[in-house]
C-alpha positions as CSV (number, residue, x, y, z in Angstrom):
1,M,46.2,124.6,144.8
2,D,43.8,122.6,146.9
3,R,44.6,121.6,150.5
4,N,45.7,118.1,149.7
5,Q,48.0,119.5,147.0
6,W,49.5,122.2,149.5
7,E,50.0,119.5,152.2
8,E,51.9,117.2,149.6
9,L,54.0,120.1,148.6
10,K,54.8,121.0,152.2
11,G,55.7,117.5,153.1
12,A,57.8,116.9,149.9
13,T,59.7,120.1,150.6
14,R,60.4,119.2,154.2
15,Q,61.8,115.9,153.0
16,K,64.1,117.7,150.5
17,L,65.3,120.2,153.1
18,E,66.0,117.5,155.5
19,F,67.9,115.4,152.9
20,S,69.8,118.5,151.7
21,G,71.2,119.1,155.2
22,W,69.3,122.4,155.4
23,V,67.5,121.4,158.6
24,D,70.8,120.3,160.3
25,A,72.5,123.6,159.3
26,V,69.6,125.6,160.8
27,R,69.6,123.7,163.9
28,D,73.4,124.3,164.2
29,K,72.7,128.0,163.9
30,C,70.0,127.9,166.5
31,R,72.6,126.0,168.9
32,E,75.2,128.5,168.1
33,Y,72.9,131.4,169.1
34,I,71.9,129.6,172.3
35,E,75.5,128.8,173.2
36,Q,76.4,132.7,172.5
37,Q,73.7,133.5,175.1
38,D,75.8,132.0,177.9
39,G,72.9,130.9,179.9
40,K,71.1,134.3,179.7
41,P,67.4,134.2,179.1
42,F,66.3,135.1,175.6
43,R,63.1,135.1,173.9
44,H,62.0,132.7,171.0
45,A,61.4,135.8,168.9
46,D,65.2,136.7,169.4
47,L,66.3,133.4,168.3
48,V,64.0,133.5,165.0
49,S,65.0,136.8,164.1
50,H,68.8,135.9,164.4
51,V,68.6,132.8,162.1
52,H,65.8,133.6,159.9
53,N,67.4,135.6,157.1
54,E,70.5,133.4,156.9
55,S,68.3,130.3,157.0
56,L,66.4,131.5,154.0
57,K,69.7,132.1,152.1
58,M,70.8,128.6,152.8
59,V,68.1,127.0,151.0
60,P,69.6,125.3,148.0
61,D,68.6,127.2,144.8
62,H,67.6,124.0,142.8
63,L,65.0,123.3,145.8
64,K,63.7,126.8,145.6
65,A,63.3,126.4,141.8
66,D,61.7,123.1,142.0
67,V,59.0,124.3,144.6
68,L,58.3,127.3,142.4
69,K,57.8,125.2,139.5
70,Q,55.5,123.0,141.3
71,I,53.3,125.9,142.6
72,K,53.3,127.4,139.1
73,Q,52.1,124.0,137.6
74,S,49.3,123.6,140.0
75,L,48.0,127.1,139.7
76,M,48.0,126.6,135.9
77,E,46.2,123.3,136.2
78,A,43.8,125.0,138.6
79,E,43.1,127.8,135.9
80,Q,42.5,125.2,133.3
81,G,40.0,123.3,135.2
82,P,39.7,119.5,135.7
83,A,41.0,117.2,132.9
84,P,38.2,115.5,130.9
85,P,37.8,111.9,131.8
86,S,40.0,109.6,129.6
87,E,38.2,106.7,127.8
């Protein structure tokens, strides 16, 4: 998978996560954690560790499958080499 393909996949995945409501749900989890701190200082790492596992579980299964399929397809194409020019 070359850099351009990777960037396209990342961009498409971000859009799909946004569209699915995942981004909003993770943002809500972050806000919830911050509110629970009740004004006490906390580290960014604490916030991340609090929401990380749960946020991964919230990614829709169909999106995980789609991204995995695209990665596998790209790797198979790279293994086969470039397609011959069509005439």
